[in-house]
C-alpha positions as a Markdown table, in Angstrom:
| # | Residue | x | y | z |
|---|---|---|---|---|
| 1 | Unk | -8.7 | 0.3 | 34.4 |
| 2 | Unk | -9.5 | 3.5 | 32.5 |
| 3 | Unk | -6.1 | 3.5 | 30.8 |
| 4 | Unk | -6.7 | 0.0 | 29.5 |
| 5 | Unk | -10.2 | 0.7 | 28.2 |
| 6 | Unk | -8.9 | 3.9 | 26.5 |
| 7 | Unk | -6.0 | 1.9 | 25.0 |
| 8 | Unk | -8.4 | -0.7 | 23.7 |
| 9 | Unk | -10.6 | 1.9 | 22.1 |
| 10 | Unk | -7.6 | 3.7 | 20.6 |
| 11 | Unk | -6.4 | 0.5 | 19.0 |
| 12 | Unk | -9.9 | -0.4 | 17.8 |
| 13 | Unk | -10.9 | 2.9 | 16.3 |
| 14 | Unk | -7.5 | 4.2 | 15.4 |
| 15 | Unk | -6.4 | 1.1 | 13.6 |
| 16 | Unk | -9.7 | 0.7 | 11.8 |
| 17 | Unk | -9.6 | 4.4 | 10.8 |
| 18 | Unk | -6.5 | 3.8 | 8.8 |
| 19 | Unk | -7.5 | 0.4 | 7.5 |
| 20 | Unk | -10.8 | 1.9 | 6.2 |
| 21 | Unk | -9.5 | 5.3 | 5.2 |
| 22 | Unk | -6.1 | 4.3 | 3.6 |
| 23 | Unk | -6.2 | 0.6 | 2.7 |
| 24 | Unk | -9.9 | 0.5 | 1.7 |
| 25 | Unk | -11.0 | 3.9 | 0.4 |
| 26 | Unk | -7.6 | 4.9 | -1.0 |
| 27 | Unk | -5.6 | 1.8 | -2.0 |
| 28 | Unk | -8.5 | -0.3 | -3.2 |
| 29 | Unk | -10.9 | 2.4 | -4.5 |
| 30 | Unk | -8.8 | 5.5 | -5.1 |
| 31 | Unk | -11.6 | 7.7 | -3.8 |
| 32 | Unk | -9.2 | 10.6 | -3.1 |
| 33 | Unk | -5.7 | 11.6 | -4.1 |
| 34 | Unk | -2.5 | 12.1 | -2.1 |
| 35 | Unk | 0.9 | 13.6 | -2.9 |
| 36 | Unk | 3.8 | 11.0 | -2.9 |
| 37 | Unk | 5.0 | 12.3 | 0.4 |
| 38 | Unk | 1.6 | 12.1 | 2.1 |
| 39 | Unk | 1.1 | 8.6 | 0.7 |
| 40 | Unk | 4.3 | 7.5 | 2.4 |
| 41 | Unk | 3.2 | 9.2 | 5.6 |
| 42 | Unk | 0.0 | 7.2 | 5.5 |
| 43 | Unk | 2.0 | 4.0 | 5.3 |
| 44 | Unk | 3.8 | 5.0 | 8.4 |
| 45 | Unk | 0.7 | 6.2 | 10.3 |
| 46 | Unk | -1.1 | 3.0 | 9.4 |
| 47 | Unk | 1.8 | 1.0 | 11.0 |
| 48 | Unk | 1.8 | 3.2 | 14.1 |
| 49 | Unk | -2.0 | 2.9 | 14.6 |
| 50 | Unk | -2.5 | -0.7 | 13.5 |
| 51 | Unk | 0.6 | -1.9 | 15.4 |
| 52 | Unk | 0.8 | -5.7 | 15.3 |
| 53 | Unk | -2.2 | -5.8 | 12.9 |
| 54 | Unk | -0.5 | -3.8 | 10.1 |
| 55 | Unk | -1.6 | -4.9 | 6.6 |
| 56 | Unk | 0.0 | -4.3 | 3.3 |
| 57 | Unk | -2.0 | -1.6 | 1.5 |
| 58 | Unk | -1.0 | -3.3 | -1.8 |
| 59 | Unk | -2.1 | -6.8 | -0.7 |
| 60 | Unk | -5.3 | -5.4 | 0.8 |
| 61 | Unk | -6.1 | -3.2 | -2.2 |
| 62 | Unk | -5.6 | -5.8 | -4.8 |
| 63 | Unk | -7.6 | -8.5 | -2.9 |
| 64 | Unk | -10.4 | -6.1 | -2.2 |
| 65 | Unk | -10.7 | -5.1 | -5.9 |
| 66 | Unk | -11.1 | -8.8 | -6.7 |
| 67 | Unk | -13.8 | -9.1 | -4.0 |
| 68 | Unk | -15.8 | -6.4 | -5.9 |
| 69 | Unk | -15.1 | -7.9 | -9.3 |
| 70 | Unk | -16.2 | -11.4 | -8.2 |
| 71 | Unk | -18.6 | -11.0 | -5.3 |
| 72 | Unk | -20.0 | -14.3 | -3.9 |
| 73 | Unk | -18.6 | -16.3 | -6.7 |
| 74 | Unk | -15.8 | -19.0 | -6.6 |
| 75 | Unk | -13.3 | -16.3 | -7.5 |
| 76 | Unk | -14.2 | -14.1 | -4.5 |
| 77 | Unk | -11.3 | -14.1 | -2.1 |
| 78 | Unk | -13.7 | -14.1 | 0.9 |
| 79 | Unk | -17.4 | -15.1 | 0.7 |
| 80 | Unk | -19.5 | -16.9 | 3.3 |
| 81 | Unk | -21.1 | -18.9 | 0.5 |
| 82 | Unk | -18.1 | -21.1 | 0.1 |
| 83 | Unk | -16.9 | -21.7 | 3.7 |
| 84 | Unk | -18.7 | -23.6 | 6.4 |
| 85 | Unk | -17.7 | -21.1 | 9.1 |
| 86 | Unk | -16.1 | -17.7 | 9.6 |
| 87 | Unk | -12.8 | -19.2 | 10.8 |
| 88 | Unk | -12.4 | -21.1 | 7.5 |
| 89 | Unk | -13.1 | -18.0 | 5.5 |
| 90 | Unk | -10.7 | -15.8 | 7.4 |
| 91 | Unk | -7.9 | -18.3 | 7.2 |
| 92 | Unk | -8.4 | -18.7 | 3.5 |
| 93 | Unk | -8.4 | -14.9 | 3.2 |
| 94 | Unk | -5.2 | -14.6 | 5.2 |
| 95 | Unk | -3.4 | -17.2 | 2.9 |
| 96 | Unk | -4.6 | -15.5 | -0.3 |
| 97 | Unk | -3.8 | -12.0 | 1.0 |
| 98 | Unk | -0.3 | -13.1 | 1.9 |
| 99 | Unk | 0.2 | -14.6 | -1.5 |
| 100 | Unk | -0.6 | -11.3 | -3.1 |
| 101 | Unk | 1.4 | -9.2 | -0.8 |
| 102 | Unk | 4.4 | -11.5 | -1.3 |
| 103 | Unk | 4.0 | -11.6 | -5.1 |
| 104 | Unk | 3.5 | -15.4 | -5.0 |
| 105 | Unk | 0.7 | -15.3 | -7.5 |
| 106 | Unk | 0.0 | -13.5 | -10.8 |
| 107 | Unk | -2.6 | -10.8 | -10.7 |
| 108 | Unk | -4.4 | -9.2 | -13.6 |
| 109 | Unk | -3.2 | -5.7 | -14.4 |
| 110 | Unk | -6.6 | -4.2 | -13.8 |
| 111 | Unk | -6.4 | -5.1 | -10.1 |
| 112 | Unk | -2.9 | -3.7 | -9.7 |
| 113 | Unk | -3.1 | -0.4 | -11.5 |
| 114 | Unk | -2.8 | 2.6 | -9.2 |
| 115 | Unk | -2.6 | 0.5 | -6.0 |
| 116 | Unk | 0.1 | 2.0 | -3.7 |
| 117 | Unk | 3.3 | 0.0 | -3.1 |
| 118 | Unk | 6.2 | 0.6 | -0.7 |
| 119 | Unk | 7.7 | -2.9 | -0.6 |
| 120 | Unk | 10.6 | -2.0 | 1.7 |
| 121 | Unk | 8.3 | -0.6 | 4.4 |
| 122 | Unk | 5.6 | -3.3 | 3.9 |
| 123 | Unk | 8.2 | -6.0 | 4.4 |
| 124 | Unk | 9.2 | -4.4 | 7.7 |
| 125 | Unk | 5.7 | -3.7 | 8.9 |
| 126 | Unk | 4.5 | -7.2 | 8.2 |
| 127 | Unk | 7.6 | -8.9 | 9.7 |
| 128 | Unk | 7.7 | -10.9 | 12.8 |
| 129 | Unk | 10.2 | -8.5 | 14.3 |
| 130 | Unk | 7.7 | -5.7 | 14.0 |
| 131 | Unk | 4.7 | -7.7 | 15.2 |
| 132 | Unk | 6.7 | -9.1 | 18.2 |
| 133 | Unk | 7.8 | -5.6 | 19.0 |
| 134 | Unk | 4.3 | -4.3 | 19.1 |
| 135 | Unk | 3.1 | -7.3 | 21.0 |
| 136 | Unk | 5.7 | -6.7 | 23.7 |
| 137 | Unk | 4.7 | -3.0 | 23.9 |
| 138 | Unk | 1.0 | -4.0 | 24.3 |
| 139 | Unk | 1.8 | -6.6 | 27.0 |
| 140 | Unk | 3.9 | -4.1 | 28.9 |
| 141 | Unk | 1.1 | -1.6 | 28.9 |
| 142 | Unk | -1.3 | -4.2 | 30.2 |
| 143 | Unk | 1.3 | -5.3 | 32.9 |
| 144 | Unk | 1.7 | -1.7 | 34.1 |
| 145 | Unk | -1.9 | -0.5 | 34.0 |
| 146 | Unk | -4.1 | -3.5 | 34.7 |
| 147 | Unk | -5.1 | -3.0 | 38.4 |
| 148 | Unk | -4.6 | -5.8 | 40.8 |
| 149 | Unk | -7.7 | -8.0 | 41.0 |
| 150 | Unk | -8.9 | -7.0 | 37.5 |
| 151 | Unk | -7.4 | -10.0 | 35.7 |
| 152 | Unk | -10.3 | -10.1 | 33.3 |
| 153 | Unk | -9.0 | -7.0 | 31.5 |
| 154 | Unk | -6.3 | -9.2 | 30.1 |
| 155 | Unk | -9.0 | -10.8 | 28.0 |
| 156 | Unk | -8.8 | -7.6 | 25.9 |
| 157 | Unk | -5.2 | -8.3 | 24.9 |
| 158 | Unk | -5.8 | -11.1 | 22.4 |
| 159 | Unk | -8.5 | -9.1 | 20.8 |
| 160 | Unk | -6.0 | -6.2 | 20.3 |
| 161 | Unk | -3.4 | -8.5 | 18.9 |
| 162 | Unk | -5.8 | -9.9 | 16.3 |
| 163 | Unk | -7.9 | -6.9 | 15.6 |
| 164 | Unk | -7.5 | -6.9 | 11.8 |
| 165 | Unk | -8.9 | -10.4 | 11.4 |
| 166 | Unk | -11.7 | -9.5 | 13.8 |
| 167 | Unk | -12.6 | -6.4 | 11.8 |
| 168 | Unk | -12.4 | -8.4 | 8.6 |
| 169 | Unk | -14.7 | -11.1 | 10.0 |
| 170 | Unk | -17.3 | -8.5 | 11.1 |
| 171 | Unk | -17.6 | -7.1 | 7.6 |
| 172 | Unk | -16.6 | -9.9 | 5.2 |
| 173 | Unk | -18.8 | -12.5 | 7.1 |
| 174 | Unk | -21.3 | -10.5 | 9.2 |
| 175 | Unk | -22.2 | -7.9 | 6.6 |
| 176 | Unk | -22.9 | -10.7 | 4.1 |
| 177 | Unk | -25.0 | -12.8 | 6.5 |
| 178 | Unk | -27.0 | -10.3 | 8.7 |
| 179 | Unk | -28.5 | -6.9 | 8.2 |
| 180 | Unk | -30.8 | -5.0 | 5.7 |
| 181 | Unk | -30.4 | -3.8 | 2.1 |
| 182 | Unk | -31.1 | -0.6 | 0.4 |
| 183 | Unk | -30.1 | -1.8 | -3.1 |
| 184 | Unk | -30.7 | -5.0 | -5.0 |
| 185 | Unk | -27.2 | -6.3 | -6.0 |
| 186 | Unk | -25.8 | -9.5 | -7.4 |
| 187 | Unk | -24.3 | -10.6 | -4.1 |
| 188 | Unk | -25.3 | -11.0 | -0.4 |
| 189 | Unk | -23.9 | -7.7 | 0.9 |
| 190 | Unk | -26.0 | -6.1 | 3.6 |
| 191 | Unk | -25.9 | -3.0 | 5.8 |
| 192 | Unk | -25.0 | -4.6 | 9.1 |
| 193 | Unk | -26.1 | -1.8 | 11.5 |
| 194 | Unk | -28.6 | 1.1 | 11.0 |
| 195 | Unk | -26.2 | 3.4 | 12.8 |
| 196 | Unk | -22.5 | 2.5 | 12.5 |
| 197 | Unk | -21.0 | 3.4 | 15.8 |
| 198 | Unk | -18.5 | 0.5 | 15.6 |
| 199 | Unk | -16.8 | 0.3 | 12.2 |
| 200 | Unk | -16.3 | 3.8 | 10.9 |
| 201 | Unk | -19.0 | 3.4 | 8.3 |
| 202 | Unk | -17.7 | 0.1 | 7.0 |
| 203 | Unk | -20.9 | -1.8 | 8.0 |
| 204 | Unk | -22.9 | 0.0 | 5.3 |
| 205 | Unk | -21.7 | -2.8 | 3.1 |
| 206 | Unk | -24.7 | -3.0 | 0.8 |
| 207 | Unk | -24.5 | 0.7 | 0.0 |
| 208 | Unk | -20.8 | 0.3 | -0.7 |
| 209 | Unk | -21.2 | -2.7 | -3.1 |
| 210 | Unk | -23.8 | -0.7 | -5.0 |
| 211 | Unk | -21.9 | 2.5 | -5.0 |
| 212 | Unk | -18.2 | 1.4 | -5.0 |
| 213 | Unk | -16.9 | 4.7 | -6.2 |
| 214 | Unk | -18.5 | 6.7 | -3.4 |
| 215 | Unk | -16.4 | 7.8 | -0.5 |
| 216 | Unk | -19.6 | 8.2 | 1.6 |
| 217 | Unk | -20.7 | 4.6 | 2.6 |
| 218 | Unk | -23.8 | 5.9 | 4.4 |
| 219 | Unk | -26.3 | 8.6 | 3.5 |
| 220 | Unk | -29.0 | 6.5 | 1.9 |
| 221 | Unk | -31.3 | 6.7 | 4.9 |
| 222 | Unk | -31.5 | 9.5 | 7.5 |
| 223 | Unk | -29.8 | 7.3 | 10.2 |
| 224 | Unk | -26.9 | 6.1 | 8.0 |
| 225 | Unk | -24.1 | 8.3 | 9.2 |
| 226 | Unk | -20.6 | 7.4 | 7.9 |
| 227 | Unk | -18.3 | 8.9 | 10.5 |
| 228 | Unk | -15.1 | 8.4 | 8.5 |
| 229 | Unk | -16.6 | 10.3 | 5.5 |
| 230 | Unk | -17.1 | 13.3 | 7.8 |
| 231 | Unk | -13.4 | 13.0 | 8.8 |
| 232 | Unk | -12.5 | 12.8 | 5.1 |
| 233 | Unk | -14.5 | 16.0 | 4.4 |
| 234 | Unk | -12.4 | 17.8 | 7.1 |
| 235 | Unk | -9.1 | 16.6 | 5.6 |
| 236 | Unk | -10.3 | 17.5 | 2.1 |
| 237 | Unk | -11.2 | 21.0 | 3.4 |
| 238 | Unk | -7.8 | 21.6 | 4.9 |
| 239 | Unk | -6.1 | 20.3 | 1.7 |
| 240 | Unk | -4.5 | 17.1 | 3.2 |
| 241 | Unk | -6.4 | 14.9 | 0.8 |
| 242 | Unk | -8.3 | 15.7 | -2.4 |
| 243 | Unk | -11.6 | 13.8 | -2.7 |
| 244 | Unk | -12.4 | 13.0 | -6.3 |
| 245 | Unk | -16.1 | 13.7 | -5.7 |
| 246 | Unk | -17.6 | 15.6 | -2.7 |
| 247 | Unk | -21.0 | 14.3 | -1.9 |
| 248 | Unk | -23.7 | 15.4 | 0.6 |
| 249 | Unk | -23.9 | 13.5 | 3.9 |
| 250 | Unk | -27.5 | 12.6 | 3.0 |
| 251 | Unk | -29.5 | 12.2 | -0.1 |
| 252 | Unk | -32.1 | 14.9 | -0.7 |
| 253 | Unk | -34.9 | 12.4 | -0.2 |
| 254 | Unk | -33.7 | 10.0 | 2.5 |
| 255 | Unk | -35.5 | 6.6 | 2.8 |
| 256 | Unk | -37.0 | 5.2 | 5.9 |
C-alpha cells in the first residue's frame, strides 16, 4: 500500500513540477534561461516524470500565451465562460492544443517566438507507443504492489493515466470559478487556495494573471508560498537555470 501511495504522489508532484517549471514558466513565459543542452535535458526529464501525460512544451507554451493574450474572451483556448461544464472545456482544450502541436493551424509569430521545439522528441513522447508503454509500466507496478484485498487502490490508476487533464481542469476551470483575488484584472482568474500544497504554486492564478512575468506566483500575502519558486531559487543558485529576475519570497508589506 505504501509503495502505491508514494508512486501516486511521485506522479502527481513530479509530473506537475515539470509541467509548471518547464512547460509553463519556461516555455510559455521564459522566466529563466537554459543552455541548449539543458533545454533538451528538460524535455527528457519531463517525459520521464510525466510519463503517459507528456505534453509538448511547444504546444503548451503557444496555447498558454494565447490564454494570457485573450483571457475569458472567445479567443481564449480555455475559459469556463464559454463551456457548460469542465469536460467540454477540457476536450476543446485538448483538440486545440493538438492542432498547435501538430502544426495544423497557423499561429501568430508573437505566440511562437522563443518557445522551445524539439519536434522529433515531441513526436515520440506524444505517440501512442510511448503512452502505452508508460501505461503498461504503471499497470505492472499496481499489479505487483497493490496488496490483496485492497482493490480500491486501483482507483488511483486512472487518475495517474490522466493527470495532465486533471491538473489542467483544476487550474483552468477551478481557478477561474472559485477562490479569492488580490488584484483586479480583466478576467475571472482567482487564487484557488490560500496555501498551495497541491499544485506547486499554480493555484495562485490571480497573482499570475496580474504579474505574468514573475516567476514567483505567490508572495502577495504572508500565507502565499510558491513551493516551485523556492526550488527555482535553488537551481538558480547552483547555476542550472538563470532566473531573469530574482524576487523576494514575500512582499515587504504583505496583505492579510
